[in-house]
RODO-2510 file (C-alpha; in nm, 4 decimals, decimal comma):
residues 346
     n   res          X          Y          Z
     1     m    14,0317     4,5500     4,7560
     2     f    13,9224     4,5175     5,1152
     3     s    14,1087     4,8328     5,2177
     4     r    13,9447     5,0346     4,9358
     5     s    13,5958     4,9213     5,0441
     6     a    13,6678     5,0063     5,4089
     7     t    13,7953     5,3505     5,3097
     8     a    13,4837     5,4186     5,0993
     9     c    13,2529     5,3148     5,3851
    10     l    13,4400     5,5377     5,6312
    11     a    13,4164     5,8360     5,3954
    12     t    13,0413     5,7808     5,3532
    13     l    12,9892     5,7699     5,7296
    14     l    13,1872     6,0912     5,7807
    15     r    12,9852     6,2739     5,5155
    16     a    12,6574     6,1570     5,6688
    17     s    12,7550     6,2670     6,0205
    18     s    12,8514     6,6149     5,8979
    19     r    12,5084     6,6796     5,7418
    20     p    12,2431     6,8517     5,9557
    21     a    11,9641     6,6237     6,0720
    22     p    11,6432     6,6577     5,8676
    23     f    11,3659     6,8685     6,0168
    24     s    11,1191     6,6762     6,2264
    25     a    10,8234     6,8305     6,4031
    26     s    10,8262     6,5622     6,6712
    27     r    11,1999     6,6083     6,7236
    28     m    11,1591     6,9844     6,7551
    29     m    10,8833     6,9452     7,0137
    30     s    11,0868     6,6991     7,2185
    31     t    11,3948     6,9249     7,2286
    32     r    11,2597     7,2796     7,2256
    33     l    10,9150     7,2749     7,3772
    34     v    10,8305     7,2005     7,7355
    35     r    10,5053     7,0141     7,7698
    36     p    10,2862     7,2719     7,9357
    37     m    10,0703     7,2488     8,2389
    38     a     9,7048     7,3235     8,1854
    39     l     9,4218     7,5029     8,3568
    40     p     9,0589     7,4001     8,3140
    41     r     8,8217     7,5371     8,0560
    42     h     8,6292     7,7392     8,3174
    43     g     8,7093     8,0864     8,1922
    44     l     9,0446     7,9955     8,0343
    45     g     8,9618     7,7966     7,7193
    46     p     9,0068     7,4339     7,6096
    47     a     9,3274     7,2398     7,5683
    48     m     9,4858     6,9301     7,7157
    49     g     9,7993     6,9021     7,9219
    50     s     9,9785     6,7345     8,2065
    51     f    10,1927     6,8577     8,4897
    52     s    10,4846     6,6479     8,6091
    53     g    10,2917     6,3357     8,5165
    54     l     9,9766     6,4497     8,6942
    55     k     9,6586     6,4403     8,4862
    56     l     9,4728     6,7688     8,4908
    57     a     9,1381     6,8775     8,3536
    58     p     9,1118     7,0078     7,9933
    59     a     9,2513     7,3551     7,9924
    60     r     9,4517     7,6315     7,8351
    61     s     9,8245     7,5609     7,8154
    62     l    10,0552     7,7473     8,0498
    63     r    10,3769     7,9216     7,9720
    64     g    10,5514     7,8032     8,2868
    65     y    10,4915     7,5833     8,5861
    66     a    10,5873     7,8373     8,8493
    67     e    10,7881     8,1492     8,9087
    68     g    11,0755     7,9470     9,0439
    69     s    11,0935     7,7156     8,7419
    70     p    11,2999     7,7854     8,4288
    71     q    10,9876     7,7705     8,2135
    72     a    10,8365     8,0707     8,3902
    73     h    11,1434     8,2861     8,3350
    74     n    11,2181     8,1602     7,9824
    75     p    10,8820     8,0360     7,8638
    76     a    10,8589     7,8114     7,5608
    77     p    10,5974     7,8918     7,2987
    78     a    10,2522     7,7817     7,4086
    79     f    10,1443     7,4664     7,2278
    80     s     9,8189     7,2742     7,2143
    81     p     9,7587     6,9584     7,0127
    82     h     9,3914     7,0434     6,9663
    83     p     9,2807     7,2519     6,6669
    84     g     9,1143     7,5745     6,7627
    85     a     9,2472     7,5785     7,1200
    86     v     9,3371     7,9232     7,2479
    87     a     9,6806     7,9282     7,4099
    88     a     9,8032     8,1415     7,6958
    89     p     9,9418     8,4779     7,5867
    90     v    10,3026     8,4657     7,4689
    91     s    10,4823     8,7950     7,5113
    92     t    10,8344     8,8927     7,4132
    93     a    10,8076     9,2104     7,6206
    94     t    10,9960     9,2618     7,9453
    95     m    10,6739     9,2411     8,1474
    96     l    10,4042     8,9759     8,1163
    97     q    10,0429     9,0830     8,0943
    98     p     9,8355     9,0466     8,4142
    99     d     9,6290     8,7568     8,2742
   100     a     9,9488     8,5617     8,2088
   101     v    10,0662     8,6402     8,5623
   102     i     9,7413     8,4972     8,7011
   103     i     9,8036     8,1734     8,5121
   104     n    10,1578     8,1480     8,6467
   105     i    10,0460     8,2264     9,0038
   106     s     9,7914     7,9466     8,9823
   107     a    10,0493     7,7138     8,8308
   108     k    10,2899     7,7807     9,1148
   109     g    10,0167     7,7038     9,3649
   110     v     9,9637     7,3612     9,2042
   111     y    10,3390     7,3074     9,1707
   112     m    10,4023     7,3751     9,5390
   113     g    10,1201     7,1439     9,6395
   114     h    10,3079     6,8551     9,4787
   115     l    10,6492     6,9316     9,6262
   116     s    10,7751     6,6966     9,8950
   117     v    10,7559     6,8155    10,2551
   118     s    11,1349     6,7949    10,2909
   119     r    11,1967     7,0214     9,9917
   120     m    10,9403     7,2727    10,1150
   121     l    11,0948     7,2738    10,4617
   122     v    11,4364     7,3550    10,3192
   123     g    11,2970     7,6258    10,0914
   124     s    11,0897     7,7829    10,3680
   125     w    11,3804     7,7721    10,6134
   126     m    11,5898     7,9572    10,3548
   127     a    11,3139     8,2165    10,3174
   128     g    11,3059     8,2713    10,6942
   129     v    11,6818     8,3208    10,7004
   130     f    11,6813     8,5571    10,4016
   131     l    11,3991     8,7656    10,5462
   132     s    11,5736     8,7780    10,8832
   133     f    11,8827     8,9241    10,7192
   134     g    11,6680     9,1984    10,5686
   135     c    11,5016     9,2617    10,9059
   136     s    11,8399     9,2698    11,0793
   137     l    11,9694     9,5250    10,8292
   138     m    11,6588     9,7358    10,8838
   139     v    11,7068     9,7261    11,2635
   140     q    12,0730     9,8213    11,2305
   141     v    11,9945    10,1225    11,0111
   142     a    11,6795    10,2326    11,1934
   143     g    11,8590    10,2055    11,5277
   144     i    12,1001    10,4834    11,4325
   145     p    11,9934    10,8137    11,5921
   146     f    11,9363    11,0938    11,3396
   147     a    11,8672    11,4602    11,4033
   148     v    11,5751    11,4594    11,1581
   149     p    11,2665    11,2935    11,3149
   150     g    11,1485    10,9864    11,1262
   151     l    11,4550    10,9673    10,9021
   152     h    11,5757    10,6477    11,0687
   153     l    11,2446    10,4748    10,9944
   154     f    11,2512    10,5877    10,6313
   155     l    11,6072    10,4626    10,5784
   156     g    11,5217    10,1352    10,7505
   157     a    11,2295    10,0892    10,5117
   158     l    11,4605    10,1421    10,2142
   159     v    11,6922     9,8548    10,3112
   160     f    11,4295     9,6088    10,4379
   161     p    11,3413     9,4692    10,0880
   162     v    11,6825     9,2987    10,0730
   163     g    11,5184     8,9955    10,2359
   164     l    11,2370     8,9475     9,9838
   165     t    11,4762     9,0170     9,6968
   166     l    11,6988     8,7282     9,8065
   167     i    11,3918     8,5068     9,8502
   168     t    11,2733     8,5805     9,4961
   169     w    11,6126     8,5457     9,3314
   170     h    11,6809     8,2081     9,4955
   171     g    11,3323     8,0572     9,4739
   172     a    11,2760     8,0229     9,8494
   173     d    10,9251     7,9807     9,9931
   174     l    10,7717     8,2649    10,1956
   175     l    10,4407     8,1905    10,3661
   176     t    10,2767     8,5247    10,2882
   177     g    10,3344     8,4651     9,9183
   178     c    10,2094     8,1068     9,9495
   179     y     9,8771     8,2426    10,0754
   180     m     9,8276     8,3917     9,7295
   181     y     9,9730     8,0984     9,5348
   182     s     9,7587     7,8398     9,7136
   183     f     9,4380     8,0414     9,6832
   184     m     9,4564     8,1169     9,3104
   185     p     9,3899     7,7541     9,1973
   186     f     9,0477     7,7784     9,3646
   187     l     8,9657     8,0727     9,1370
   188     t     9,1128     7,9279     8,8178
   189     k     8,9858     7,5756     8,8951
   190     a     9,3264     7,4417     8,7945
   191     v     9,2618     7,1340     9,0076
   192     p     8,9514     7,0028     9,1848
   193     a     8,8566     7,1953     9,4972
   194     d     8,9341     6,9072     9,7336
   195     e     9,2836     6,8693     9,5893
   196     a     9,3410     7,2448     9,6099
   197     a     9,2327     7,2358     9,9755
   198     r     9,4740     6,9512    10,0540
   199     n     9,7562     7,1342     9,8781
   200     l     9,6749     7,4520    10,0691
   201     a     9,6832     7,2791    10,4082
   202     k    10,0086     7,1008    10,3269
   203     v    10,1842     7,4111    10,1944
   204     w    10,0697     7,6469    10,4695
   205     t    10,1633     7,4080    10,7511
   206     t    10,5028     7,3138    10,6116
   207     v    10,6083     7,6633    10,5082
   208     f    10,4932     7,8113    10,8402
   209     v    10,7175     7,5688    11,0289
   210     g    11,0155     7,6336    10,8019
   211     n    10,9768     8,0119    10,8118
   212     f    10,9381     8,0061    11,1909
   213     i    11,2510     7,7967    11,2436
   214     g    11,4565     8,0170    11,0102
   215     c    11,3440     8,3452    11,1673
   216     v    11,3607     8,2436    11,5339
   217     s    11,7026     8,0787    11,4947
   218     l    11,8431     8,4001    11,3448
   219     a    11,6772     8,6057    11,6193
   220     l    11,8464     8,3922    11,8862
   221     i    12,1840     8,4459    11,7219
   222     g    12,1169     8,8152    11,6582
   223     g    12,0320     8,8787    12,0217
   224     a    12,3870     8,7938    12,1219
   225     l    12,5421     9,0165    11,8543
   226     t    12,3283     9,3315    11,8797
   227     n    12,4944     9,6578    11,9851
   228     p    12,3332     9,8815    12,2550
   229     a    12,1745    10,1343    12,0151
   230     t    12,0233     9,8598    11,8026
   231     a    11,9094     9,6702    12,1117
   232     t    11,7145     9,9728    12,2327
   233     f    11,5372    10,0096    11,8991
   234     a    11,4648     9,6339    11,8774
   235     a    11,3148     9,6378    12,2274
   236     s    11,0929     9,9361    12,1528
   237     l    10,9783     9,7751    11,8290
   238     a    10,8816     9,4508    12,0044
   239     v    10,6882     9,6400    12,2743
   240     k    10,5077     9,8503    12,0146
   241     k    10,4104     9,5544    11,7942
   242     t    10,2668     9,3549    12,0854
   243     s    10,0735     9,6511    12,2296
   244     l     9,8649     9,7574    11,9305
   245     g     9,5623     9,5384    11,9984
   246     f     9,4139     9,2526    11,7981
   247     g     9,2019     9,4639    11,5615
   248     v     9,4750     9,7129    11,4757
   249     v     9,7304     9,4401    11,4040
   250     f     9,4754     9,2519    11,1930
   251     l     9,3965     9,5550    10,9752
   252     k     9,7625     9,6503    10,9379
   253     a     9,8434     9,2929    10,8366
   254     i     9,5830     9,3026    10,5576
   255     g     9,7523     9,6068    10,4079
   256     a    10,0988     9,4587    10,4531
   257     n    10,0322     9,1387    10,2631
   258     f     9,8315     9,3151     9,9947
   259     l    10,1529     9,5058     9,9179
   260     v    10,3712     9,1950     9,9552
   261     c    10,1544     9,0070     9,7034
   262     t    10,1726     9,3111     9,4748
   263     a    10,5503     9,2855     9,4908
   264     m    10,5613     8,9095     9,4321
   265     a    10,3166     8,9210     9,1413
   266     g    10,5196     9,2033     8,9885
   267     a    10,8398     9,0037     9,0298
   268     m    10,6711     8,7100     8,8577
   269     a    10,5686     8,9334     8,5681
   270     t    10,9166     9,0546     8,4820
   271     q    11,1902     8,8459     8,3241
   272     t    11,5018     9,0330     8,4429
   273     p    11,6756     9,0475     8,7840
   274     g    11,6722     9,4281     8,7744
   275     g    11,3003     9,4320     8,6975
   276     k    11,2304     9,1957     8,9857
   277     l    11,4354     9,4189     9,2149
   278     l    11,2301     9,7262     9,1237
   279     c    10,8963     9,5439     9,1481
   280     i    10,9875     9,4252     9,4974
   281     w    11,1508     9,7401     9,6346
   282     l    10,8693     9,9898     9,5892
   283     p    10,5769     9,8008     9,7544
   284     i    10,7895     9,6499    10,0324
   285     s    10,9520     9,9803    10,1274
   286     t    10,6039    10,1319    10,1324
   287     f    10,4570     9,8791    10,3745
   288     v    10,7552     9,9066    10,6110
   289     a    10,7513    10,2879    10,6071
   290     l    10,3782    10,2813    10,6854
   291     g    10,4360    10,0560    10,9868
   292     l    10,2205     9,7672    10,8619
   293     e    10,2390     9,4173    11,0099
   294     h    10,4031     9,1212    10,8379
   295     s    10,3734     8,7980    11,0364
   296     i    10,6953     8,6353    10,9100
   297     a    10,9052     8,9476    10,9637
   298     n    10,7624     8,9639    11,3153
   299     m    10,8854     8,6087    11,3756
   300     f    11,2317     8,7662    11,3740
   301     l    11,1720     9,1205    11,5001
   302     i    10,9714     9,0389    11,8139
   303     p    11,1904     8,7481    11,9378
   304     l    11,4915     8,9721    11,8788
   305     g    11,3347     9,2482    12,0901
   306     m    11,2381     8,9973    12,3584
   307     h    11,6079     8,9699    12,4471
   308     f    11,6034     9,3318    12,5671
   309     s    11,2458     9,3864    12,6922
   310     n    10,9746     9,2336    12,9103
   311     v    10,7737     9,1047    12,6142
   312     t    10,6651     8,7452    12,6813
   313     v    10,5980     8,4522    12,4505
   314     y    10,2251     8,4979    12,5176
   315     d    10,2485     8,8640    12,4128
   316     f    10,4268     8,7590    12,0959
   317     l    10,1826     8,4834    11,9980
   318     v     9,8485     8,6299    12,1051
   319     g     9,9292     8,9993    12,0813
   320     n    10,0825     8,9866    11,7346
   321     l    10,1468     8,6579    11,5555
   322     v     9,7874     8,5305    11,5521
   323     p     9,6193     8,8543    11,4329
   324     s     9,8997     8,9345    11,1864
   325     t     9,8794     8,5852    11,0370
   326     l     9,5022     8,6095    10,9930
   327     g     9,5323     8,9576    10,8443
   328     n     9,8050     8,8458    10,6041
   329     i     9,5793     8,5632    10,4814
   330     v     9,2950     8,8072    10,4153
   331     g     9,5293     9,0508    10,2398
   332     a     9,6532     8,7785    10,0041
   333     w     9,2997     8,6642     9,9257
   334     v     9,1817     9,0196     9,8602
   335     f     9,4705     9,0771     9,6181
   336     a     9,4254     8,7421     9,4383
   337     t     9,0492     8,7872     9,4046
   338     a     9,0826     9,1420     9,2746
   339     m     9,3413     9,0321     9,0177
   340     w     9,1211     8,7436     8,9057
   341     l     8,8048     8,9499     8,8757
   342     r     8,9796     9,2209     8,6743
   343     h     9,2083     9,0165     8,4482
   344     r     9,0506     8,6726     8,4108
   345     r     9,0210     8,5534     8,0521
   346     h     8,6919     8,4298     7,9082
***
C-alpha cells in the first residue's frame, strides 16, 4: 500500500515538472526585460526609471545603458509602468535612428560617471594601447617610400582606424569620445547639472591619465624597435606637429574630433561588428588623410618621434598637446550640440 502511494506521488511530480510554467507578466518582465534607465521629461517625455540603483528624474525609458553594455547592442523592448508614457524608439533595423543614438550617448555619459576610478583607468589604458597600435601601423606604412607623391600618407590613413576599431569592439575608454559622452547629459538633462559636472571632471581626469600612460608606454617601447625608414618619418611627423602654432593645431583638432565623434556615434547606431567597422573607417581615415590633430594619437606619435629628433617635452606639451586637447573638446561639443538640436525629441 505504501509503495503504491509513493509511486503515485512520484508520477504526479514528474508530470507537473514536465508542464510549461504558466504565463506570468511579472515573471516575463523579470527574465526578459532589463529595467531601463531614464532621461528627464525635458524634451524626452515622462516615465520613471532607475539606473544601477540610482534614482533619476522622471523620464523616457532608454533602450540601453551605454554602447559598451549588452542592452545597447541587444536592446530589450522599451517599457514604462505609467499609462500614456512615450517610450524611446525601438527599431529592428540594422541602424538606430539618430534620436535613439542621442539617448544612448547620454546614457553612456551617466554610466561612465558612476564607474569606479580603477575600472576607468584600466579601460582607458587599454584604449591608449589599442590606439597606439593603430598609430604604429600607420607610421610603418607611411614610412615606406613610394614613387607616387602622397601615396604613403593615403595608405597610412587607411590603416590608422585599426586602433579605434579595437577600442570600440572591446569597450575601452577613449578620452575624445568621452568629451561627447560627458557633455550630452547636460543637453538631455539626464541628471542634475551639478552631478553631470562632477561626472565630467571625474571621467576626463581619469581617462586622460589612463590614455596617456597607455600611449607613452607604447611609444617608449616602439622607439627601441623602429627601423631607420620609419624612424625618419616619425621624427619628421613629430617636428611638423609641434611647429604648426597654437591656433592652427587648435582648429585642426576641432575638425579631428568632430569626425571622431561622427565615427563613434555611427558605431553606436549600428548593431553589427561589420557595420561598426564601416562607420569607424570612413571618418577616421578622412581625418588622418587631411592631417588633422588628435590629442590622444599625438600622445604616441610625438613621443615616438622624440626618440629621433630634437623635439622637447615643452614642445610636445605646449606646442601640441594643450591646443589639440582644447580643440578636441570643442569639436566634441560642436558635434553633440548639433546632433541634439537637429534630432532631439519633443
